[in-house]
C-alpha positions in Angstrom: 97.5 102.9 111.7 100.7 104.5 110.7 100.6 106.0 107.2 103.3 107.5 105.1 102.2 109.7 102.2 104.6 111.3 99.8 103.8 114.6 98.1 101.6 115.5 101.1 101.7 119.3 101.0 99.4 120.1 98.1 96.8 118.7 95.7 95.9 115.0 95.8 98.5 114.2 98.5 97.2 116.8 100.9 93.6 115.6 100.4 94.7 112.0 101.0 96.5 113.1 104.2 93.5 114.9 105.5 91.3 111.9 104.7 93.4 109.5 106.8 93.7 112.0 109.6 89.9 112.4 109.7 89.6 108.7 110.1 91.9 108.6 113.2 95.2 107.5 111.6 98.7 108.8 112.2 100.2 110.3 109.1 103.8 111.1 108.2 104.1 113.3 105.2 107.2 113.6 103.0 107.4 116.6 100.6 109.9 119.0 99.2 107.6 121.8 100.4 106.9 122.7 104.0 103.9 121.3 105.8 100.5 122.7 104.9 98.7 120.6 107.5 98.5 121.3 111.3 97.1 118.3 113.2 98.1 116.5 116.3 98.5 113.2 114.4 100.5 114.6 111.5 104.2 114.9 111.3 106.1 116.3 108.3 109.5 115.6 106.7 110.8 118.1 104.2 112.7 116.0 101.7 113.1 114.7 98.1 112.1 111.1 97.4 115.2 111.0 95.1 117.5 111.8 98.0 118.3 110.1 101.3 115.0 109.1 102.9 114.3 109.4 106.7 114.1 106.4 108.9 110.4 105.6 109.7 109.7 102.3 111.5 106.5 100.3 111.5 104.8 101.8 108.4 101.5 100.1 107.8 100.2 102.0 104.8 102.3 103.6 102.1 100.8 106.0 99.6 103.1 106.9 96.7 101.8 110.2 95.5 104.8 112.5 94.9 105.6 113.1 91.3 106.4 115.6 88.5 105.2 116.1 85.0 107.2 117.1 81.9 110.1 118.1 84.1 113.0 116.4 82.4 113.3 114.1 85.4 109.9 112.3 85.2 111.5 108.8 85.2 113.9 109.6 88.0 111.3 111.0 90.3 108.0 109.2 89.4 109.5 105.8 88.9 113.0 105.5 90.5 112.0 107.7 93.4 108.8 105.8 94.0 110.7 102.5 93.9 113.2 103.8 96.5 110.4 104.9 98.8 108.6 101.6 98.5 111.7 99.4 99.0 112.5 101.4 102.2 109.1 101.5 103.8 106.9 98.8 102.4 108.9 95.6 102.1 108.6 94.7 105.8 106.2 92.6 108.0 104.1 95.5 109.4 102.9 96.6 106.0 99.2 96.2 105.2 98.8 98.1 102.0 100.6 100.1 99.3 98.8 102.5 97.0 100.4 104.1 94.0 99.0 107.2 92.4 99.7 106.6 88.8 97.9 108.3 85.9 95.4 107.5 83.1 98.4 107.9 80.8 99.7 104.6 82.1 96.7 103.1 80.4 96.5 105.3 77.3 100.0 106.4 76.6 98.8 110.0 76.2 100.4 113.1 77.7 104.2 113.6 77.7 106.4 110.7 76.6 108.6 110.4 79.8 105.6 111.0 82.0 103.6 108.3 80.4 106.5 105.9 80.6 107.2 106.7 84.2 103.6 106.0 85.2 103.4 102.9 83.1 106.5 101.6 84.8 104.9 102.5 88.2 101.9 100.2 87.4 104.2 97.4 86.4 106.3 97.9 89.6 103.0 97.9 91.7 102.3 94.4 90.5 105.8 93.3 91.4 105.3 94.7 94.9 101.9 92.9 95.2 103.7 89.6 94.7 106.4 90.3 97.2 104.2 91.5 100.1 101.4 89.1 99.7 102.8 86.6 102.2 102.3 89.3 104.9 98.6 89.5 103.8 99.2 93.0 102.4 97.8 94.5 99.2 99.4 96.6 96.5 97.3 98.5 94.0 97.4 101.7 91.9 94.9 104.4 91.0 95.2 106.1 87.6 93.3 109.4 87.6 92.5 111.2 84.5 91.8 114.9 84.8 91.7 116.2 88.4 90.8 119.6 89.7 94.1 120.8 91.1 96.1 124.0 90.9 98.5 122.2 88.5 95.8 122.1 85.9 94.4 125.6 86.3 95.7 126.7 82.9 93.3 124.2 81.3 90.4 124.6 83.8 90.4 128.4 83.4 90.7 128.5 79.6 87.2 128.1 78.2 88.4 126.9 74.8 90.7 124.2 76.2 88.2 123.2 78.8 85.5 122.6 76.1 88.0 120.5 74.2 88.6 118.4 77.3 84.9 118.0 78.0 84.3 116.9 74.4 86.6 114.0 75.2 85.0 113.2 78.6 81.6 111.3 78.6 80.7 112.3 82.2 81.6 116.0 81.4 83.6 116.6 84.6 86.9 116.0 86.3 87.5 114.4 89.6 88.1 116.4 92.8 91.1 115.7 95.0 88.7 114.7 97.7 87.3 112.0 95.5 90.7 110.6 94.7 91.4 110.6 98.5 88.2 108.5 99.1 89.3 106.0 96.5 92.8 105.9 98.1 91.3 105.2 101.6 89.0 102.5 100.2 91.8 100.7 98.4 94.3 101.0 101.3 92.1 100.3 104.3 88.6 98.9 103.5 89.9 96.6 100.7 91.3 93.3 101.9 91.1 91.1 98.8 92.0 93.1 95.7 95.7 93.3 94.9 97.9 93.9 91.8 95.2 95.9 90.2 95.2 99.3 88.5 92.0 101.4 88.7 91.2 103.9 86.0 89.4 107.0 87.3 88.9 109.2 84.2 85.2 110.0 83.9 85.1 107.7 80.9 87.7 109.4 78.7 89.5 106.3 77.8 86.3 104.5 77.0 85.0 107.1 74.5 84.3 105.7 71.1 82.6 107.6 68.2 80.4 105.2 66.4 79.7 106.3 62.8 77.0 104.5 60.8 
């Protein structure tokens, strides 16, 4: 299948791209950074999802991964940019699935105010897309990771005091790897045929934590 993945040069987006490529799909990556993947079935577009988007026909799977955090432009990039990408590539008869990489903050409201708002808006928009592409038999869902082991989070991962505080709030005592989020993405996008308009929280139990005092 023909897959478009935004934010494909690093972190979760790169892992998702490699997962789809390993399963024999063709991937077009869109990122502000240059390509970090060399593969016969991978092509790369250097671009900003908030700017003019390239023409890509026949997109069958769209993964909206590109985003920023506490940038001053979180709503413009994470929400408005994602809407622009989806309207351009997903609202057409060839589409089979759309996956949005949201955030646990969409469920909990934690983290930075505009970031939480942008990801919460993304989840609401995901449901709107699900209703609009259903007549083509296509699905639209979102994944909301909590902590993920990425370079962006190294200042927490490498600080023993901060890491202990995080683990005290995390029942499974770990964070997800980018490869695990990629596996989830592939399952939701390709294997799944019946779930749509759903947000899946992948946070190692952080949001479920409750201290019972008797």
